[in-house]
C-alpha positions as CSV (number, residue, x, y, z in Angstrom):
1,M,-51.6,20.8,101.9
2,E,-49.8,18.9,104.5
3,A,-49.1,22.1,106.4
4,R,-52.9,22.7,106.6
5,G,-53.5,19.2,107.9
6,L,-55.0,17.8,104.7
7,D,-54.1,14.4,103.4
8,S,-52.8,14.4,99.9
9,C,-52.2,11.6,97.5
10,P,-49.9,12.5,94.7
11,V,-50.6,10.6,91.5
12,N,-48.5,10.0,88.5
13,A,-49.6,12.3,85.7
14,R,-49.1,9.5,83.2
15,D,-51.9,7.6,84.8
16,V,-54.4,10.5,84.6
17,K,-55.8,10.9,81.2
18,N,-57.7,14.0,80.1
19,V,-61.2,13.7,78.7
20,P,-61.0,14.2,75.0
21,D,-62.9,17.1,73.4
22,C,-63.3,18.8,76.7
23,P,-62.2,22.4,77.5
24,K,-59.2,22.3,79.9
25,T,-59.7,24.3,83.1
26,D,-58.6,23.8,86.7
27,R,-62.2,23.3,87.8
28,L,-62.9,20.6,85.2
29,D,-59.5,18.9,85.9
30,S,-60.4,18.7,89.6
31,V,-63.8,17.2,88.9
32,W,-62.2,14.6,86.6
33,L,-59.6,13.7,89.3
34,A,-62.4,13.5,91.9
35,K,-64.4,11.1,89.7
36,L,-61.3,8.9,89.1
37,A,-60.5,8.9,92.8
38,E,-64.1,7.9,93.7
39,R,-63.9,4.9,91.3
40,G,-60.5,3.9,92.7
41,M,-58.8,4.4,89.4
42,L,-55.9,6.5,90.7
43,R,-52.7,4.8,91.9
44,G,-50.6,6.7,94.4
45,A,-47.2,7.9,93.3
46,F,-44.1,7.6,95.3
47,A,-43.6,10.6,97.6
48,L,-40.3,11.3,99.4
49,P,-40.3,11.6,103.2
50,K,-40.6,15.2,104.5
51,P,-36.9,15.5,105.7
52,V,-35.7,14.4,102.2
53,R,-38.0,17.0,100.5
54,E,-36.8,19.7,102.8
55,L,-33.1,18.8,102.1
56,R,-33.8,18.9,98.4
57,D,-35.5,22.3,98.7
58,L,-32.4,23.7,100.6
59,T,-30.0,22.2,98.0
60,R,-32.0,23.7,95.2
61,T,-32.1,27.1,96.9
62,R,-28.4,27.0,97.5
63,A,-27.7,26.2,93.8
64,V,-29.9,29.1,92.7
65,L,-28.2,31.5,95.0
66,T,-24.7,30.3,94.0
67,H,-25.7,30.7,90.3
68,G,-26.9,34.3,91.0
69,R,-23.7,35.1,92.9
70,T,-21.6,33.9,90.1
71,R,-23.6,35.8,87.5
72,H,-23.2,39.0,89.5
73,K,-19.4,38.5,89.8
74,Q,-19.0,37.9,86.1
75,R,-21.1,41.0,85.3
76,G,-18.9,43.1,87.7
77,E,-15.8,41.7,86.0
78,E,-17.2,42.6,82.5
79,L,-17.9,46.2,83.7
80,L,-14.3,46.5,84.9
81,E,-12.7,45.3,81.7
82,V,-11.2,48.0,79.5
83,P,-12.8,48.0,76.1
84,G,-10.5,47.0,73.2
85,S,-7.9,45.3,75.3
86,S,-7.4,41.5,75.0
């Protein structure tokens, strides 16, 4: 949303209660959140600064790639092992 120039206000999910006995859809959730926001019942959650979020994304991506690389190496080693030898 920030990339599109929209202001966003993340809220803690713990503070947002669902309406009981109401079907759960994205549309109804958005209406409920809008009503809570209009009444000032939403408290903003802590949001990390953009440079920190970008660094976390890069770190997470590196961890995923490293895990994939390790998995492929182990799979290659398993394929090269001679069956029945210990």
